[in-house]
N, C-alpha and C positions, 0 to 999 in steps of 0.2 A: 374688748378682746383683740380686735384687729390692731389697735395701737400697741397693746402689750406684746403681741407677736412681732410686730415691726421693731419694737424697742429691743426685744431679746435677740432678734436677728442682727440688728445693728451692733449690739454689744458683742455678739459672737464673732462677727466679722472684724471688729476692732481688736478683740483678743487674739484672733488668728493673725491679723496684720502685725500686731505687736510681737507675737511669737516669731513670725518670719523675720521681723526686723532684728530681734535679739539674736536670732540664729545666724542671719546672713551678714548683718552690718557689724562686723568686728571692728571696723574703722569708725572712729568718731572725729569730729572736728577738733575736740579737745586733745585727742591723741595726736592728730596731724601736727599740732604745734607744740608737741612735747619734745624734749631733748632726745628721747628714744627714736621717734620718727625722723627727726632731722638728721640723726647719725646714720640711718640705714644706707643712704646713698653717698655718704661723705667719704672723701679720701684725704690724704695728708695735704696740708698747706706746705709750701716750700719756697726757698729763695736760693738761687745760685750765688756763689761768692767768687771773688776774683781769682782765687786759687783753684777754681774749678771743682771745689767741693760744694755741698749743698746743706742747708739747714732744713730739717723736716719737723713737722708738728702734726701729730696724729689727733685730729678732732673727732675721731670715732670713740676715743676713750672718754671716761668721765672727766669732768673739768679738772678735778683735783689731781688726776693722774697724768695730765698732759705736760710734756716738757719738750725742750728742743733737742733734736738728735742731729748728729753730723753724718753725712753720707759721702763716701769716697767712691766716685764712679769707676776708678781704675780697679778697685778690688770688689766693687759692688757690695761692700759691707758697711753697716752702720758703725761709726767710730765710737758709738756710745753717746751718752748725754753730753750736750754742749754746755750745760749749766747744772748747778746743784739747785734743783727746784725748791726744795724746802728752805734752803738758805736764802734764796732770792725772794721768796714770798715773805719770809720773816723780815727781810730788809725793807721790803715795800711797806709792810705793816708798821714799821717804826715811824714812817712818815705819815701814813694815812689812817692808821688804826685797823682793827679787824672789821672789815665790811665784806659783803658778798663779792664785790669786785676785786678784793685783795686776798681772797682765799685760794687763788689759783693763778697760774701764769696764763696770760693772754698772748695771742699772736700780736706782735707789735705793728706800728705803722710801717716800719721798715728796719732792716739791719744796715749797718754801714757796709761798704763793699767788701770788707775783709772779715766780717763776722765778729768783730770785737765788741760792738755795742748794738743794742736795740733801743729804739726811741718810742716813747709812749706819751700820751696825754692823759693825765688824771686830774680831775677837778680843775680843768682849764690850764694846768701847768704842765711843763715839759719835764719828763723823767728819762734818764738813761739807765739801762741795765748793762753793767759790765759783766759780760758772760764769763770771762775767766775767773773773776772774783766772786761771781754770783751775788753781786750787790747792786742795789739801785742808788742812783745819785739824782738829787733834785737839781734841775738846771735853772728853773725859774720859780719864783714865789712872789706873784704880783696879784693885785686886786682885779686886773683885767685878764682876758683870755689870750693865750698864745695859740697860734695855729700854723699849719703848713710847714712843719719842720722837715728838713731834708739834709742828708749828709753831703758833704763835698766828696768828689770822686776819690780823693786820697784818704778819706775818713777822718781827717784832722779837725774839721769844723762842722758846725751844724747851723744852717740858716733857718730863720723862722720869721713870722710876722706877729707884731703886737700893735694893737690900735692902728692898723693900716700902715705901719712903718716896718721896714726891713731891719733885721738884726742878725748878727752872727755870734755864735758861742764857740770859743776856742777850747777844745776838749782838754788839751794838755795843760794849758794855763788856767783853765776853769774861769775864763773871763769873757764878759759879754761886750759887744761893740754895736753901737747903733749906726746904721748906714744911711737912712733917710730920716727926715724930720718934719715933713709937711703933711703927713697922714692926717685924715680927718674923716668925718662921716661921709664925705663925698669924694675925697681924694684917697685912692687906694694904691699903695706901693707893694708890689710883690704878691698881691692877692687879687682875685678877680671878682667882678660883679656877677650877679646871678646869671645873666644871659650868657656870659662866657663860661661860667662854671658848668652850666647845664648843656648848652648847645654846641659850644666850640671845643671844650676840653672834656666832654663826656662825664660830667659829675666828678671832676677832679679839680682841686684848687691849684692849678699850675700857673703861677704868675712870675716865676723867676727860673733861671737856668745857670748852673755852674759851668764854668769853662773846664775842660778836661784836666788842666793843670791846677785846678782848685784855687786860682788866684784872682778870678774875675767873675762877676755876675752880670748877666743881662736880665732886665726885669721889665714888667709892664707897669706903667702908671695909668690909672683910670680916673677920669673925672666924670662922676655920676650926677653932677648938679642939675643937668637938664633932663634927667630921666624921670618919667612919670612915677608916681608913688601908688602903692597898694597898702591897705590897712587891714589888720586883723585884731580881733578883740579876745584877749585871754580872760576867760570868765572866772578863773580861780581866785584872784585877789578880791577882797571885799569891794574895793574900788577897782573895777576891771582895768587891765593894762592894755594900752594901745600899742600894737606892733606895726612898724612901718617898714616897707620893703621897696627898694628901687627896682622897677620892672618896666622895661620899654615895651609898650603895647604896639601892635602892628601899625606902621605908618607914623609913629612918633619918634622922638630923638633917641638915638642910641647913646650909651656911654662913649666918651671920647677917650681913646686909648693910644698911648704913645710908648715907644721903646727907649729905655735908658740903659747905659753901659757904665759900669764902674769897676775899678781895680780895688780889691779888698784893702790893700795897705794904704791907699790914698783915694778914698771914695769920693772923688769929684765926678759928678755925673756928666756923661756925654749923651746928649739927646740925639737920636737918629733921625735924619731927614729922609723921608720917603715920598714917592709920588702920591697924589691924593688917593685916599682909601677909606673904607668904612670899618673893616674888621682887620685886626691882627690875628692871623689864624694859627701860625706855628713859628717857633724859633728853634734853631738847632745849631750848635757849635760844630765847626770842622775840627777833626781830631788833631790838627797841627796847632790849634789854639790861636792862630793868627787872624782868623776871621770867623764869622758866623752867618747863618742865613736867616732871613725873615720872609714869611709868606703873608701877603695881604690880599684882601678881597673887596670888591665894590659892593654897593648897597644891594643891587639887584642879584648879586651872587652868580653872575654870569662870567666873571673874569677873576682868575687868581694869578698873582704875580710872585715870582721868586727873586729875591735880592740877596746880594752878598754885602756884608758890612765889615770894614777893616777894624780890627780891635784897637790898634794903637791910636787911630785918629777919630774913630767913630764915623768915618766917612762912608757914604753909600757908594759902593764900587760899581753899581749899575744893575739894571734888570737883566736877569739871566734867562728867564723863561716865563712865558705866559700861557696859561691854560684857559680855554674858553669853552662854553657850552651854550646852546640855544635855550636850554631849560635852566640849569644851574650847575655849578661845579661842586662836587662833593669833596670836602676836606678829607685828607688821609694822612697817615703817619709813615708812609713808605717813601722816605727820602734818605738815601745812604750815599755817603761820600766814599769813594774807593781810593785805594793807595795809588792807583794809576793816575789819579787826577779827575777821572770821570765820576759820574754819579748815576745812581738808579732812582727812578721816579715812577710812581703809579699814576696812570692816566686812564680816562674813559673816552679818549678821543675817537676810538673806532666803535663806540657803543657798548664796549665791555671793559671792565676794570682789568688792566694789564700792566706789566712792567716794561719800561723803556730805559735804554742806556743813552746818556748824553755826555758830550765832552764838557769840560769845565766851563766853557763859554756858553753852554746851552744849546749847541748844535747837536742834532740827533745822530747818534751812532747807529742805533737800530732798535727794533722792537724785540724784547726778550721773550715774552709769552704772548700767545695769540690763539684765537679760536672763539667759538660761540659759547664761552663760559667766562666766569669772572673770578678774580682774586677775592678772597674773603677771609677775614679773621674768624676765629672760632670761640672767642670769649669777649666779655665786656658788652657795653651797650651797643645796639645794632648800628648806631650812627658813627661809632668809632671804627675806622678802617685801617688795619695794619696787618698785612698778610706775610711779609717777609720775616722769617724767624732765624735765618743764619745766612751769612755770606762767606764762602770759602774762596778767597781770592787766589790762594795757592793753586787750587785746581780749577779756577775760573767757573765756579758754580754758585748758584743761589738756591736757597731752600725757602719754600713758601707754602701757605695753605690756600686752598681754592675749592670751587664747586665743579671742577672739571669732570668728575665722575657723575655727580648728581647734585641738583640744587638743594636737596635735603640732607646731604652729607658734607663733611669737612675733612679733607685729607691733606697729608703732607706730600709735597712734590719737590723734585730737584730738577734743575735745568741749567745748561751752560749759559754763561753771560752773553754768548753769541746767539742764544735761542735754540741751540741744538740739544738733543738728547733728553727730552722731557721724560721723567720717570716718576711714577707714583711709588712712594716709599711705605706708607701705611697700608696694610692689607685688609684688616677687619672692616666690614661694612659698618658705617655709622659716623659718629662725629669724634674727631681727634683734636684735642687742644694741646699744642706743642710748645715747649720752652727749651731752648738750647743752652748748654754751658757756654761760658765766655770764650773758650777756645774752639767751640764748634764741633767737638768730638763726640758729645753725648747730648741726649735730649730726654726730658720727661714727656710722657704722653698720658694725658688724662682722657680716657676713652670710654664710650658707652654706645649702645644702640637702643632701639625702642623696646627691646625685650631683655636687655642686659644692664645690670647695675654698673655704675662707673668703677673703673679700675685705674690705678696709677702704676706705671712701669717705667723703668729706665732702659733706654736703647742706645746703641751706637748710631752714628750718623747715617750708616748704611741701612738702618732698619732692623738690625739684629737685636732681639730682646735680651737684655743682660740680667735683669732681675725684676720681679713684680714686688712693688712696695706695698700696695694695697689691693688685695684680691676683692672682687665683688662678693657680696655675702647674701646670696639668694635664700639661704636657710632662714634669714630673718623675716622673709616674706611668706613662708610656707603656711602659717596659720591664718594669713589674711585672705587666702584664696583670691589673690589679686589678678585681674585681667589687664593685659596690655593692648594698646591699639593696633589695628591693622592699617598698613599704609597702602594707599591706592591713589588714583587720580580721578577727577571729575571733569568731564568735557564741557566747555562752554559751547554756545550755539555755533560759534565760528571755529570750533575745534581745538581751542587751547586747552592742554591738559593741566588743570589746576591741582597742585599737590594737596593731598587730603589724608586724613586719618580718622578712623571710626573705632569707638570702643563698644564692643558687644558682650553680652553675658556669656558665661561658659555654656549654658544650656540654651543658647540662641535658637529661636524657632522661626524660620523664614516664613512660616504661615501665619505668624502673629503680627498684629499691628502695634508698633512701638512708638511712643512719643520721643521726640528728638530735641536735644539742646545743642545749639551751635555756639561755640566760643570763638570770638574773633578779635584780632588787633587791627590789622589792615593798613598800617603805615607804609610809605614807600620803602621798598627793600627791607621790610621788617617782617619776615616770615614767622609763622607759628608752628609750621609742620616741619619737624626734623626727625631724622632717624637717630634719636638719642633718648636716654632715659628722661622721663617727663617730670621727675622731681615730686615735690609735695602736691602739685596739681593733679598728679595721677591718683593719689589717694582720695582726693575730693571727688574726682571724676568717677572713681569706683563706688563712692557713696551714692552718687547719682545713679550709677548702673544698678546698684542693689535696690534702688527704689523704683526701678522699672524703666528708666530713660536710657536711650542710646546717646552717646556724646560724640560730637564730630567737630573737627577743625578743617578748614581748607583756606588756601591763600589765593586771592584774586591775583591776576597776572602782574600787576605793578608792585605787589607785596613780596614776590618770590625771591628778589635779589638776583635774578638771573642776568639782567642787563640794564644799562642806562637807558636803552631805547624804551624798555617797558616802564621805567620810572618816569620818563619825560612825558608819558601820556597824561600825567596829572598836572601839567603846567597850567597855572591859573584856575584850576578847578579841583583842588585836593579834598579828599574825604567827601566827595559829592557824587554827581550823577554818572561819572564814568565808571568808578569802581562798583557802583550798585548794580550795574548790568551783569557783571560777572557773579556777584553775590546772589542775585535772583536766579541766574542760570544754575548755580550750584544748588540752591535750595529746591528749585523745581525738579532738578534731576533726582535729588534725594527723595522728594515727595513721590516721585514716580516709581520708586522701588516698592516691591510688593510687601515688604516688612515694615513700611513706614505708615504712621498715621498722619496724613497730610493736614489734619485739623488740629494737631497738637505739636506745634514746632515753636521752640523758644530760642532766644538769642541773648547772649550777654558778652560784655567786654569791659575792659578797664582802660581809661585814658583814651587813646585813639580808638580802642575797641568800644569804649563807652559812646564815643561819637558815632561809630558805625552802627551801634545798636539804635541810637536815635534816628539816624539816617534811614535804617531799614524799617523802623516802626512808624515813620512819618511819611516816607516816600514809597512804601509798598504795603500790601495787605497780606504778607506771607506769614506773619508771626502772631501767635496767640498771646505770647507774653515775652517780656524782656527785662533784663537788669543792666542798667547803665551806671558804671562807676567812674566818677571823676571825668566826665566828658567835656571836651571843647564843644560848645554849642554854636559859636560864631567866631570866625577867625579874627574879628576885630579885638577879641578878648585875649588873644595869645601873643607871644613875644615876637619881636621883630625878626630875629634870626631864623626861627623855625617857620613861622607863618609865611614869611616873605620869600623863602627859597622856592616854594612852589607857587604861592599866590601873588607874589610881588606886593607892593604897597596898596592899601585900599584905594588911595587916590588914583592909582594907575590901573586898577582892575575892579572897579565897583560892581560890575556885572557878576564877576566870579565870587566876590564876597556875598552878594545877594543870593546867588544860586546854591551856595554851600552852607547857608545859615539855617540851622535846625530851629532856631527861634522863629524863623519865618514859617516853617512847616509844622510847628508844634500843634497847630489847630487840626492837623490831619492825623494825629496819633491814633494808631490802630493796634489794639491789644492792650493788655494790662502792663503797666510800667512800674518798676521799682527803681527809683533814682537815688544814688548814693554819693556822698561827697564828704570830705574832711573840711572842717571850718578853717583850718590853717593850711590849706593847700596853696603853697606859694608857687606852684608850677601851673596847674590848671585852676584858676581862681574860682572860688565858690560862686562868684557872680554869673559864671556860665550856667550853673544849675538854677540859680535864683531867677534869671531871666526866662529860662525855659519854663520853670514852674509858673511864673507870672502869666505866661501865655496860656498855659493849661487852665489856670484859674479863670481867666477871662472867658474861656470857652466852656467852663463848667465840666471839664474832663477830669474824671476821677483817676487817681494814681496813688502809688505808695512812695514813701520817702524815708531815708535813713541818713541823718547827718551825724558825723562823729566829731565831738568837741576837741579842738586843738590838735587834730590829726592832719598830717601833711598828705601829699599825693599818694603815697604808698599805704596809708592807713596801717602802719608797719608794726605796731606793738602787738604782741600775742593776744592780749585780752580783746582788743578791737578786731583783730582778724578772726578770732574764734566767734565773736558775736556776729560779725558780718556774714561769715559762711553759714552759720546756723540760721541767720535771717534768710539767706538765699535758699536754703533747703525748705524752709517754711513757705517762702514765696512760691517756689516751683510746685510744692505740694498743693497749694491752694489754687493756683491759677493755670497750671499746665496739666 
């Protein structure tokens, strides 16, 4: 009888729990990765054209309804469709047949500067869409793949890479021309190796640069023959396929990269001679087309040099400027040549990212921005730094985005080139992503805050809103009963206010004890806390909320992006014992709150956040459970450029590599761990997890594991994401 009563009570509780779940959990993981959910926070994609009009593309619409629209900022009116969608789709299907990807228009890789053509890659070949004719043209038809197509500034030519050689296609003549001929598996012309693609150019294949007159190209040639190899096994063929990747592990040989210059009409290559260097960081043409600049960096990444190169001779005109830092120099894209002959340059020489003006010879004119705040871009990977969005030389002003108001916001500012008259232009609290028209008279602002869905609007350069292109649509959220996070700060023991956010239920009871899940990333100047809409992650966090958990994020001081001073704390000891002090301070502060259950705290993160999950679970006893996705477990396993900017080479910092290795501390794992990785992760290699797992096995420590076949670092396809996040829900339910 006692057993029967207990069984009936258990069944009743299960039915009640299921009833609550069905009533409260309107969000499912499957829904989060549906087109419906993805469109809720979407706004138009756009590209400015040289005539100062813009092409827009409304991705909130069903795929078959999307088309290109033209906007004239002077009248703030859409000029109507820029293409006949149905005719264009029919034209594409004549080449490729009727497939899912040919049933609708997609946003292209780019438009030419005048909006005449859009370039696409379909089935590894290049296609052009003639917008006026609404017809596709097949540019290439080869057995091998083409990549990195980019229009010349005058729109007359298209450059691209095939089998690691550079080609151009003349649009008017419909003729192809080969520019290099020595491309191979290890010699890359005009395309970049993995470490350059990821770490230097921010996941962009930037290996060549058109001159402004469209008659010359500067390009990188990379020799990867000395670079160490990684291997992956594709399980699908009956006889598995072995995939090889060139990837320079910390302390090993980097690819050897040099700079070439060629005139399109007579492509004899001039190889540029530079002082000894390890990395080519940036190339930029001067607008007069007579010379271009090259930025180089040493292996330790403590010195970055700027050179000018003569176009006619390929001669190095000399070093103009050297940037140094006791920790490392961050690469940025804020170099601008002024009509006066001077140039603007971003530097962290005073401990904060600011703009400086220099004479053409590199002598300092003056500091343009200053203060205990930093310039910062508002879009793209966090390691890409480009804050200047417009320069108005007529009025001697520069427009930029920065953290001047708050480290968790991004605003547009204007200042005189002499450093006078700083003015914030964007008013609404939150994050603003800004893009100016070529003439600098108008800008698009994609804006949101933590409680407000994104909107896209057109403004005059003085901040006057001219028209709203995409309004936020909160009505789409009404049935979800969505909660948004509260922003606050958590003090460290020495008083640093760490930016933080917490998600609480609508019926929050301060007298109740809640379990907590802490989501972390933690990289240098890579914050997670922003006053902006939280995207799809907010939906998942609400699923956790509906299951009884509070969800929190906070950034240790070196992750806040506030200053270079805070970044440099990590020198020779990244993702290790220094950051963990702030993390423990934050968790203990949270545990001290009356509404927290200190015995039920979980932690999870991806990539760097996966590393910090392992750090926190092997070097502290604060967490009951954790999920680590694609973690770096030992800096020896990561790439030269990223591992070495903080850690330097293993042979130069053996103690640092030892003290930051979670393989070494795996035996101390405290709490239940779910370890997740993709078997084709070419960024953070699966060997990171394999080694950590091997140490757990040696110690007979139980854990959970989920490996995703042939998925890369992002485990990016929807089925895998759906499976992973459902697995996470299951894990938290069982162990937290």
